[in-house]
C-alpha positions in Angstrom: 0.0 0.0 0.0 1.1 3.5 -0.8 1.7 5.4 2.5 -0.8 8.2 3.0 1.4 9.8 5.6 4.4 9.8 3.3 2.4 11.3 0.4 1.2 14.2 2.6 4.7 14.8 4.1 6.4 14.7 0.7 3.8 16.9 -1.0 3.9 19.5 1.8 7.7 19.7 1.6 7.4 20.6 -2.1 4.6 23.1 -2.0 6.1 25.1 0.8 9.1 26.0 -1.5 8.2 28.9 -3.8 8.9 28.1 -7.4 6.8 30.7 -9.3 8.0 31.2 -12.8 8.3 34.6 -14.6 7.3 35.1 -18.2 9.2 38.4 -18.5 12.5 36.6 -17.7 14.8 35.3 -20.5 16.7 32.9 -18.3 16.1 29.2 -17.8 14.8 28.6 -15.2 13.0 32.0 -15.4 13.4 32.5 -11.6 16.4 31.6 -9.4 14.1 30.2 -6.7 13.1 27.3 -8.9 16.6 26.0 -8.2 15.7 25.5 -4.5 13.2 22.7 -5.3 15.2 21.4 -8.3 18.3 20.8 -6.2 16.2 19.2 -3.4 14.6 16.9 -5.9 17.9 15.8 -7.4 19.2 14.8 -4.0 15.9 13.1 -3.1 16.0 11.0 -6.3 19.5 9.8 -5.3 18.5 9.1 -1.7 15.6 6.8 -2.7 17.9 4.8 -5.0 17.4 6.0 -8.5 20.5 5.9 -10.8 21.9 8.3 -13.4 20.5 11.3 -11.6 21.4 14.5 -13.5 20.5 18.2 -13.2 21.7 20.3 -16.1 22.5 24.0 -16.3 18.9 24.9 -16.9 17.6 22.8 -13.9 16.2 20.0 -16.0 16.3 16.8 -13.9 16.5 13.3 -15.2 16.9 9.9 -13.4 16.7 6.2 -14.1 15.0 3.3 -12.4 16.8 0.2 -14.0 14.7 -2.7 -15.3 14.3 -5.7 -13.0 13.5 -8.1 -15.9 15.9 -9.8 -18.2 13.9 -9.5 -21.4 13.6 -6.4 -23.5 10.9 -3.9 -22.5 10.3 -0.4 -24.0 11.8 2.4 -21.9 9.0 4.6 -20.6 9.2 7.9 -18.9 7.2 10.0 -16.4 7.4 13.8 -16.4 6.2 16.7 -14.3 7.1 20.3 -13.8 8.2 22.0 -10.6 7.4 25.6 -11.3 4.1 27.2 -10.3 1.9 29.7 -12.1 2.7 33.4 -12.0 -1.1 34.0 -12.1 -1.2 34.0 -8.3 1.4 34.1 -5.6 3.2 30.9 -4.6 5.2 32.5 -1.8 4.6 31.3 1.8 2.2 28.5 1.0 0.6 27.3 4.2 -1.2 24.0 3.4 -4.3 23.1 5.4 -5.1 19.4 5.8 -8.8 18.6 6.1 -9.4 15.1 7.4 -12.6 13.2 6.6 -14.1 16.1 4.6 -17.8 16.5 5.5 -19.1 18.0 2.3 -19.6 21.4 3.8 -17.9 24.8 3.3 -14.3 25.0 4.1 -13.1 28.2 5.7 -9.7 28.9 4.2 -9.2 32.2 5.9 -11.6 33.5 8.5 -10.0 37.0 8.7 -10.6 37.6 5.0 -13.8 35.5 4.8 -12.3 33.3 2.1 -14.4 30.1 1.8 -14.0 27.0 -0.4 -17.6 26.0 -1.0 -19.2 23.0 -2.8 -22.0 25.4 -3.6 -19.6 27.0 -6.1 -17.0 24.2 -6.6 -19.3 21.2 -7.0 -16.4 18.8 -7.5 -15.7 19.0 -3.8 -18.7 16.7 -3.2 -16.8 13.9 -5.1 -14.4 13.7 -2.2 -16.7 13.6 0.8 -15.0 11.5 3.5 -11.6 11.9 2.0 -8.6 14.0 3.1 -8.2 17.3 1.3 -5.1 19.6 1.2 -6.1 23.2 0.6 -4.5 26.6 0.8 -5.0 29.1 3.6 -6.7 31.4 1.1 -3.7 33.8 0.5 -1.7 31.8 -2.1 -2.1 29.0 -4.6 -1.3 25.5 -3.5 1.0 24.2 -6.1 -0.6 20.9 -6.8 0.0 21.9 -10.4 2.4 20.2 -10.7 4.1 19.4 -7.4 1.3 16.8 -7.0 2.6 15.1 -10.1 6.2 15.2 -8.9 5.2 13.8 -5.5 3.4 10.9 -7.2 6.3 10.1 -9.6 8.9 10.1 -6.7 6.6 8.1 -4.5 5.9 5.6 -7.3 9.6 5.1 -8.0 10.3 4.6 -4.3 7.5 2.1 -4.1 8.8 0.1 -7.1 12.3 0.1 -5.6 10.9 -1.2 -2.3 8.8 -3.8 -4.0 11.0 -5.6 -6.6 8.3 -8.3 -7.0 6.6 -5.8 -9.3 8.3 -6.4 -12.6 9.1 -3.5 -14.9 11.4 -2.3 -17.6 13.7 0.7 -17.6 11.9 3.8 -16.4 13.1 7.4 -16.9 12.0 10.3 -14.7 12.1 13.9 -15.8 11.3 17.2 -14.0 11.2 20.5 -15.8 11.1 24.2 -15.0 8.9 26.9 -16.6 6.0 24.8 -17.9 3.5 27.4 -16.6 5.0 30.0 -19.0 5.1 27.7 -22.0 8.8 26.8 -21.9 8.8 23.5 -20.0 9.9 21.4 -23.0 12.0 24.0 -24.8 15.3 22.8 -23.5 14.3 19.2 -22.7 16.9 16.8 -24.2 14.7 14.1 -25.7 17.6 12.1 -26.9 19.3 12.1 -23.5 16.0 11.1 -21.9 16.0 8.1 -24.1 12.4 6.9 -23.6 10.2 5.2 -26.2 7.3 7.2 -24.9 6.3 9.0 -21.7 3.4 10.3 -19.7 3.1 13.7 -18.1 1.5 13.5 -14.7 -0.1 16.9 -14.9 -3.9 16.5 -15.2 -6.6 17.4 -12.7 -9.5 15.1 -11.6 -8.9 11.5 -10.8 -9.3 9.4 -13.9 -8.3 12.0 -16.4 -6.4 10.6 -19.4 -5.7 13.1 -22.2 -4.0 12.8 -25.6 -5.5 15.9 -27.2 -4.8 19.5 -26.4 -5.3 22.9 -27.9 -3.3 24.3 -30.7 -2.0 27.5 -29.2 -0.7 30.9 -30.3 -0.1 34.3 -28.6 -1.0 37.6 -30.2 0.3 41.1 -29.2 -1.8 43.9 -30.7 -0.2 47.3 -30.6 -2.3 50.3 -31.2 -0.7 53.7 -31.9 -2.4 57.0 -31.2 -1.5 60.7 -31.1 -1.4 62.7 -27.9 -2.4 66.4 -28.1 -3.5 68.8 -25.4 -7.2 67.9 -24.8 -8.2 71.6 -24.9 -6.9 71.8 -28.5 -7.4 68.3 -29.6 -10.2 68.5 -32.1 -9.2 66.9 -35.4 -5.8 66.2 -34.1 -5.9 63.7 -31.2 -6.1 60.0 -31.9 -6.9 58.0 -28.8 -5.3 54.6 -29.1 -7.6 53.2 -26.3 -10.7 53.9 -28.4 -9.3 52.1 -31.4 -8.2 49.2 -29.1 -11.8 49.1 -27.8 -13.0 48.7 -31.4 -10.6 45.8 -31.9 -11.8 44.1 -28.8 -15.5 44.5 -29.6 -15.0 43.3 -33.2 -13.9 39.8 -32.1 -16.7 37.3 -31.4 -17.9 38.1 -27.9 -19.1 34.5 -27.1 -15.8 32.9 -28.3 -14.0 33.6 -25.0 -13.0 31.2 -22.2 -16.0 32.1 -20.0 -18.4 31.1 -22.8 -16.8 28.0 -24.2 -16.2 24.4 -23.2 -15.2 21.0 -24.6 -13.7 21.3 -28.1 -14.8 24.9 -28.5 -11.9 27.3 -29.1 -11.5 30.9 -28.1 -9.8 34.3 -28.2 -8.7 35.4 -24.7 -7.6 38.9 -23.9 -5.5 38.3 -20.8 -3.7 41.6 -20.4 -4.0 45.2 -21.6 -2.2 48.5 -20.9 -2.6 51.8 -22.5 -2.8 55.5 -22.8 -3.7 57.9 -25.5 -0.4 57.4 -27.3 -0.2 53.6 -27.3 -2.3 50.6 -26.1 -1.1 47.1 -26.1 -3.5 44.1 -26.0 -2.2 40.6 -25.2 -4.2 37.7 -26.4 -4.0 33.9 -26.5 -5.6 32.0 -29.3 -6.8 28.4 -28.7 -8.5 25.7 -30.8 -8.3 21.9 -30.9 -9.0 21.9 -34.7 -6.0 22.9 -36.7 -8.1 24.4 -39.4 -10.1 26.5 -37.0 -6.9 27.5 -35.3 -5.5 28.9 -38.5 -8.8 30.6 -39.2 -8.7 32.4 -35.8 -5.3 33.8 -36.6 -6.6 35.0 -39.9 -9.5 36.7 -38.2 -7.2 38.8 -36.1 -5.0 39.7 -39.0 -8.0 40.6 -41.2 -9.4 42.8 -38.4 -6.1 44.5 -38.1 -6.1 45.3 -41.8 -9.7 46.5 -41.8 -9.1 49.0 -38.9 -5.9 50.2 -40.6 -7.9 50.9 -43.8 -10.6 52.7 -41.7 -8.1 55.0 -40.1 -6.0 55.4 -43.2 -2.7 54.5 -41.6 -0.8 51.8 -39.8 -2.7 52.4 -36.5 -2.5 48.7 -35.5 0.2 46.0 -35.7 -0.5 42.4 -34.7 2.2 40.0 -34.0 1.1 36.3 -33.7 3.4 33.5 -32.6 2.5 29.8 -32.5 3.2 28.2 -29.1 2.3 24.6 -29.4 0.1 22.2 -31.3 -2.4 19.4 -30.6 -0.5 16.3 -29.6 -3.3 14.0 -31.0 -1.5 14.0 -34.4 1.6 12.4 -32.8 -0.1 10.1 -30.3 -2.7 8.5 -32.5 -0.1 6.5 -34.5 1.0 4.9 -31.1 -2.4 4.6 -29.4 -1.3 1.5 -27.5 0.4 3.9 -25.0 -3.0 5.4 -24.2 -4.5 1.9 -24.0 -1.9 0.9 -21.4 -2.8 3.8 -19.2 -6.5 3.2 -19.6 -6.1 -0.5 -18.7 -4.0 0.5 -15.7 -6.7 2.7 -14.4 -9.4 0.1 -14.9 -7.4 -2.5 -13.1 -7.2 -0.1 -10.1 -10.9 0.5 -10.1 -10.6 4.0 -11.6 -13.1 5.1 -14.3 -10.9 6.6 -17.1 -12.1 10.1 -18.2 -10.7 10.4 -21.7 -11.1 13.9 -22.9 -9.3 16.8 -24.6 -7.2 19.2 -22.5 -8.4 22.7 -22.6 -4.8 23.9 -22.3 -1.4 22.4 -23.0 1.3 20.4 -21.1 4.9 19.7 -21.7 3.7 16.6 -23.3 2.2 18.5 -26.3 5.6 20.0 -27.2 7.5 16.8 -26.3 5.2 14.8 -28.7 6.3 17.0 -31.5 10.0 16.6 -30.4 9.7 12.9 -30.9 8.6 11.7 -27.5 4.8 10.8 -27.6 3.5 11.9 -24.3 -0.1 11.6 -23.1 -1.2 13.3 -19.9 -2.5 11.6 -16.7 -4.3 13.0 -13.7 -2.4 14.3 -10.8 -5.6 14.9 -8.7 -5.7 18.6 -8.0 -8.5 21.1 -8.7 -8.9 24.8 -9.2 -5.3 25.4 -10.3 -3.6 28.8 -10.3 -5.6 30.4 -7.5 -6.5 30.5 -3.8 -9.2 27.9 -4.1 -6.8 25.1 -5.3 -7.0 21.8 -3.5 -6.1 18.2 -3.9 -7.6 15.0 -2.4 -4.8 12.8 -0.9 -6.6 9.7 -2.0 -6.4 10.9 -5.7 -2.7 11.4 -5.2 -2.4 7.8 -3.9 -4.3 6.5 -6.9 -2.1 8.5 -9.3 0.9 6.9 -7.7 -0.6 3.5 -8.1 -1.4 4.2 -11.8 2.3 5.0 -12.5 3.3 1.7 -10.9 0.6 -0.2 -12.8 1.6 1.3 -16.1 5.2 0.2 -15.5 4.1 -3.3 -14.6 1.7 -3.6 -17.6 4.3 -2.4 -20.1 6.6 -5.2 -19.0 3.9 -7.8 -18.8 2.5 -7.1 -22.2 6.0 -7.2 -23.8 6.5 -10.6 -22.1 3.2 -11.9 -23.4 3.8 -10.7 -26.9 
């Protein structure tokens, strides 16, 4: 049995280390504080008995659990990231442990009246009677993706301590800066040397994903002209008004708060401006590659139309692709998804096979030659003060990792 006490202790030791990444930084990792956990993890992997433990100049960690069978088995990998999102502070995380959750409101912070309520977050009711780890309402938790790291390390430790579970060679990888879209940028796939891998970076128990968004960023820069407002008639051009036209011209219902499932969106996530210049920062998302390309064309066409209207280059739009739907790379090797699905079923977990409304390191890694579906890590409400994770889900994720390793070796033997 996976030790509940050890899972909690290990997880808490990770989340109390601040590893927030920074999209404005050009270094890897993007923040020096990520090294604090990276170095700790490298030492911990050595201490539990993994071999070939390395940490490179960019804080990418790799390690090996050697095979304990004599016949050839594909080398598989398990990957998670140790940075946390810059969307909400990850400093001074103070986890709260809720034993035997009763299905009622959880007061995260009485002084600020911050409440985690099943009336708003209905998924809480799935975990009645279980042990939850929450925030204290002032930070995020960091289950994304320190939950995944905890589960991978715990699974490797369990396999080392239980040699009766037969498995092939297993590679472990931990990355920085996933939350700012760079987690796989400097990942050495050849050095990792796995035939395929799984990111442990999903949410609800049972999630199994091999589809994700195609993703792009767009920076829209609007130029105006500043003139003294008392003498501005016919002269001033207010960039904020033109920016408002741009915003209102995009489909209003094709935004994150109005879409679900396979529906794509335009998301204005940051804006700053004055009369002289306004900058709009968007992300563009769609699972369908054709629709994805069409969304980029819509933004460019709108830019051209407004420039024609104002008779000058009032707007420039710079669009950069970020990652693509891994489905294209995983479908030719669907047996790797089948193994994960079978592992869950054997453990009494109902697989929830669905598309990710986001991306993982796995999406980029799949295009780098390492097919890499995504498996649940158990957390909910990522990137904010209402984040929580059921300990029982973390235990199940740990068991799934062990079972995938076992089934990969068993199926190779039977074939």
